[in-house]
C-alpha positions in Angstrom: 12.6 37.4 14.5 13.8 39.6 11.7 10.6 41.6 11.7 11.0 42.2 15.4 14.6 43.3 15.0 13.7 45.7 12.2 10.9 47.1 14.4 13.3 47.6 17.3 15.9 49.3 15.0 13.3 51.7 13.6 12.0 52.6 17.1 15.6 53.2 18.3 16.3 55.4 15.2 13.4 57.7 16.1 14.2 57.8 19.8 15.1 61.4 21.0 15.0 60.8 24.7 18.8 61.1 25.2 19.4 64.0 22.7 19.7 66.7 25.4 22.3 64.7 27.3 24.4 64.1 24.2 24.2 67.8 23.2 25.2 68.9 26.7 28.1 66.4 26.7 29.4 67.9 23.4 28.9 71.6 24.2 30.0 71.5 27.9 33.8 71.7 27.3 33.3 74.7 25.0 31.0 76.5 27.4 33.2 75.7 30.4 36.3 77.0 28.5 34.5 80.2 27.6 33.4 80.7 31.2 36.9 80.1 32.6 38.5 82.3 30.0 36.0 85.1 30.8 36.7 84.8 34.5 40.5 84.9 34.0 40.3 87.9 31.6 38.0 89.8 34.0 40.3 89.2 36.9 43.3 90.2 34.8 41.6 93.5 33.8 40.7 94.3 37.4 44.3 93.6 38.5 45.7 95.8 35.7 43.4 98.6 36.8 44.6 98.3 40.4 48.2 98.4 39.2 47.5 101.5 37.2 45.9 103.1 40.2 48.9 102.3 42.3 51.2 103.9 39.8 49.1 107.0 39.6 48.9 107.4 43.4 52.6 106.9 43.8 53.3 109.6 41.2 50.8 111.9 42.8 52.0 111.4 46.4 55.7 111.7 45.3 54.9 115.0 43.6 53.5 116.4 46.9 56.0 115.2 49.5 58.5 117.6 51.1 59.4 119.3 54.3 58.4 122.9 54.3 60.7 125.6 55.6 60.5 129.4 55.8 64.2 129.6 54.8 64.5 127.1 51.9 62.4 125.4 49.3 60.7 122.2 50.4 63.1 119.4 50.8 62.4 115.6 50.3 64.2 112.9 52.3 65.0 109.3 51.9 62.7 108.5 54.8 59.8 110.2 53.0 60.4 108.2 49.9 60.6 105.0 51.9 57.3 105.8 53.6 55.8 106.6 50.2 56.8 103.2 48.8 55.9 101.2 51.9 52.5 103.0 51.8 52.0 102.0 48.2 52.6 98.3 49.1 50.0 98.6 51.9 47.6 100.3 49.5 48.0 97.6 46.9 46.8 95.0 49.5 46.5 91.5 48.1 48.6 92.4 45.1 51.7 91.7 47.1 53.6 94.5 45.4 56.7 94.0 47.4 57.2 90.4 46.3 55.5 90.3 42.9 56.3 93.7 41.6 58.8 96.4 41.0 58.2 100.1 41.4 60.7 102.6 39.8 60.3 106.3 40.8 62.3 108.9 38.8 62.7 112.6 39.1 62.8 114.0 35.6 64.2 117.6 35.4 65.4 120.0 32.7 69.2 120.1 32.4 69.1 123.9 32.6 66.7 126.8 33.4 65.9 128.1 30.8 66.2 124.9 28.8 66.7 125.9 25.1 68.1 122.5 24.1 65.0 120.6 25.3 67.2 118.0 27.1 66.3 116.5 30.4 68.0 114.5 33.2 67.0 111.9 35.8 68.4 113.5 39.0 67.4 110.6 41.2 65.7 107.2 41.0 64.4 105.0 43.7 63.0 101.5 43.5 60.8 99.1 45.5 60.0 95.4 45.2 62.0 92.2 44.7 61.0 91.6 41.1 63.9 92.0 38.6 62.9 94.7 36.2 65.2 97.6 35.0 63.7 101.0 34.0 62.6 101.0 30.3 63.0 104.8 30.0 66.3 105.9 31.7 68.5 105.6 34.7 69.7 107.9 37.4 72.4 110.2 36.1 71.1 110.2 32.4 71.5 113.8 31.1 70.6 113.6 27.4 67.0 112.6 27.5 64.2 114.1 25.3 61.7 112.9 27.9 60.5 109.7 29.5 57.8 107.3 28.4 56.8 105.3 25.3 57.5 106.6 21.9 55.1 109.3 21.0 54.1 109.8 24.6 57.2 111.4 26.0 56.8 113.3 29.3 58.9 116.4 29.8 59.4 118.7 32.8 58.8 122.5 32.9 61.7 124.9 33.2 62.8 125.2 36.8 60.5 122.3 37.9 60.3 118.6 37.8 58.2 115.6 37.0 57.8 112.4 39.0 57.7 109.5 36.6 56.6 106.1 37.9 57.0 102.7 36.3 55.3 99.6 37.8 56.0 96.1 36.6 53.9 93.3 38.2 53.8 89.5 37.8 50.1 88.5 37.5 49.1 85.3 39.3 46.4 83.5 37.2 43.2 82.3 38.8 43.1 79.3 36.4 45.7 79.5 33.7 47.8 82.1 31.9 46.9 80.4 28.6 43.9 82.7 28.4 46.0 85.8 28.8 47.9 88.0 26.3 50.7 88.3 28.9 51.4 87.3 32.5 53.2 90.6 33.2 51.4 93.9 33.8 53.3 97.1 33.2 52.0 100.6 33.8 53.4 104.2 34.0 52.2 107.4 35.5 53.6 110.9 35.7 52.8 114.0 37.8 54.4 117.5 37.8 56.0 118.5 41.1 53.3 120.6 42.8 55.4 123.2 44.7 58.9 124.6 44.5 61.4 122.0 45.6 65.0 121.9 46.6 66.2 119.9 43.5 69.9 120.3 44.1 70.5 119.4 47.7 72.7 116.6 49.2 75.5 116.7 46.6 73.2 117.4 43.7 71.2 114.1 44.3 68.2 116.2 45.5 67.3 113.9 48.4 68.3 114.6 52.0 68.9 111.9 54.6 69.2 113.5 58.0 67.4 110.5 59.5 70.1 108.1 58.4 67.8 105.6 56.8 68.8 103.1 54.1 67.9 104.6 50.7 65.6 102.6 48.4 68.2 102.7 45.6 67.9 100.8 42.4 
């Protein structure tokens, strides 16, 4: 009996038939976690790129809008800005920018022409989206700015012109879990120089006309 038991134990000790199953059971959680993390980070990177593109397109389009006239410099209106922001939401598609994001569009201009002091103002600022997020770089009416943007990357405006500065803040919705992400909020900025001459001082120095009587997208 003892000899048979010893024989069975020795045979079991050398049995390798279940080795692959055991190795798979041990490695599966690690492999699955790496796969899920990779999928989440890839989706996050794609979403961040889309938010960046939205910010750039808003800045580009806002720098071009205006109603041309033979008598005056091109004028922008509240209706044009509203259309610009609604169009950005449509362009963003499934990002649901209106409910998950906040867009802040600012008109940065020199306080004088020429501008020897190197100071700038935000003549007007318009916002879109229900997310609560104030501007990180200035508010409408600020007149003592050295520029807009992160430290070391300040954007300034040319004498007699202006720059459209756009901030976008967006709440990312994870595919799996935000535990794989550095942050669940995406923020991006973009800036474009106003392309043509523009009537910067119309409508009581706000710089935006409202002959259509629409509700301004104020912040």
